C-alpha positions in Angstrom: -68.4 -28.0 193.5 -71.3 -27.9 196.0 -70.7 -29.4 199.4 -73.1 -30.2 202.2 -72.3 -29.8 205.9 -73.9 -29.2 209.3 -74.6 -25.6 210.2 -72.2 -23.5 212.2 -73.2 -20.5 214.4 -71.1 -18.2 212.2 -73.4 -19.0 209.3 -76.3 -17.1 210.8 -76.1 -13.8 208.8 -75.8 -15.6 205.4 -78.7 -17.9 206.4 -80.9 -14.9 207.3 -80.4 -13.3 203.9 -81.4 -16.5 202.1 -84.4 -17.1 204.5 -85.7 -13.6 203.7 -85.2 -14.2 199.9 -87.2 -17.4 200.1 -90.1 -16.4 202.3 -92.3 -13.4 203.0 -91.8 -11.4 206.1 -94.7 -13.2 207.8 -93.4 -16.6 206.9 -89.7 -16.2 207.4 -87.9 -17.3 210.5 -86.6 -14.5 212.6 -82.9 -14.2 213.4 -83.6 -15.4 216.9 -85.6 -18.4 215.6 -82.7 -19.4 213.2 -80.2 -19.0 216.0 -82.3 -21.3 218.2 -82.4 -23.9 215.5 -78.7 -23.7 215.0 -78.2 -24.2 218.7 -80.7 -26.9 219.3 -81.0 -28.9 216.1 -77.6 -28.5 214.4 -77.7 -32.2 213.6 -80.7 -31.7 211.2 -79.7 -28.2 209.9 -77.8 -28.7 206.6 -76.0 -26.1 204.6 -75.1 -26.2 200.9 -72.1 -24.2 200.0 -69.4 -23.6 197.4 -66.1 -21.8 198.1 -67.3 -20.7 201.6 -70.5 -19.1 200.2 -73.8 -20.5 201.4 -76.1 -21.3 198.5 -79.0 -22.8 200.5 -80.1 -24.8 203.6 -82.6 -27.1 205.1 -83.6 -27.5 208.7 -86.2 -29.0 211.0 -86.7 -30.8 214.3 -87.7 -34.4 214.8 -91.3 -34.6 215.8 -93.6 -37.3 217.2 -96.5 -36.9 214.7 -96.6 -37.0 210.9 -97.8 -33.4 210.5 -96.1 -30.0 211.3 -98.0 -27.8 213.7 -97.6 -24.0 214.2 -96.1 -24.6 217.7 -92.9 -25.8 216.0 -92.3 -22.3 214.7 -92.3 -21.0 218.3 -90.3 -23.6 220.3 -87.7 -26.1 219.2 -86.4 -28.9 221.4 -83.3 -31.1 220.8 -83.8 -34.1 218.5 -84.1 -37.6 219.9 -81.4 -40.1 219.0 -83.8 -42.4 217.1 -87.4 -42.5 215.8 -90.0 -39.9 215.1 -90.6 -37.9 212.0 -88.0 -35.7 210.4 -89.7 -32.3 209.8 -88.6 -29.7 207.4 -89.4 -26.2 208.7 -87.2 -24.4 206.3 -85.7 -25.1 202.9 -84.4 -22.1 201.0 -81.9 -21.5 198.2 -80.4 -18.1 197.4 -81.8 -16.4 194.4 -78.5 -16.6 192.5 -78.3 -20.4 193.0 -81.8 -21.5 192.1 -82.5 -24.1 189.4 -79.2 -25.9 190.0 -80.6 -28.9 191.9 -79.6 -27.6 195.3 -83.0 -28.1 196.9 -83.0 -31.7 195.7 -79.6 -32.3 197.1 -80.6 -30.9 200.5 -83.8 -33.0 200.6 -81.7 -36.1 199.7 -79.3 -35.3 202.5 -82.1 -35.0 205.0 -83.5 -38.3 203.8 -80.1 -39.9 204.3 -80.1 -38.6 207.9 -83.7 -39.8 208.4 -82.7 -43.4 207.4 -79.5 -43.3 209.6 -81.6 -42.3 212.6 -84.4 -44.7 211.9 -87.1 -42.1 211.5 -90.6 -43.0 210.4 -90.6 -40.5 207.5 -89.9 -37.0 206.5 -92.7 -34.4 206.7 -93.0 -30.8 205.4 -95.5 -28.2 204.5 -95.4 -26.2 201.3 -97.5 -23.8 199.3 -99.6 -25.1 196.4 -97.2 -24.1 193.7 -94.5 -26.3 195.2 -96.6 -29.5 195.7 -95.6 -30.9 192.3 -91.9 -30.3 193.0 -92.0 -32.4 196.1 -94.2 -35.0 194.5 -91.4 -35.5 191.9 -89.1 -36.2 194.8 -91.4 -38.9 196.1 -93.5 -37.0 198.6 -97.2 -37.7 198.9 -99.6 -34.9 199.2 -101.8 -35.4 202.3 -104.0 -32.3 201.6 -104.3 -28.9 203.3 -102.5 -28.5 206.6 -104.0 -27.1 209.8 -101.0 -24.7 209.9 -101.8 -21.1 209.5 -98.2 -20.0 209.7 -97.6 -16.6 208.0 -101.3 -16.4 207.1 -100.7 -18.8 204.2 -102.5 -22.0 203.0 -100.0 -24.9 203.4 -100.1 -28.5 202.2 -98.9 -31.5 204.2 -96.4 -33.7 202.3 -94.8 -36.8 203.6 -92.3 -39.3 202.4 
């Protein structure tokens, strides 16, 4: 049985392994960046687990604009109580747990939080090969992002 919960500081090492499985070295959040997100935005950092083993996670701060900028990867501030756009800076599932619907569960949980906190929408960037996955979940492709994070071409998707 997969359960979803807020992140705990003790999760850091398991999260780092999954982050590095899901992203290239240039794209992946550093240990320090993940630790900062755990500290500052634990309310929007959700972990999927079974029997105490983390299978995947989703995280991101609330921002004032509809698109993610590269500055978000450098500095995170605490989330406001209401309003704004819920961003997704990281969504990763361990290699052993892929193709089981975990990413969809994590997105759905983030959407639930978005509605509870009266956010304007949920926004993320992804690579071209993942655009159709997010479109199936109801996101709309707004084209190529200005983000150059990790030296990759990203697409803006909003729901």
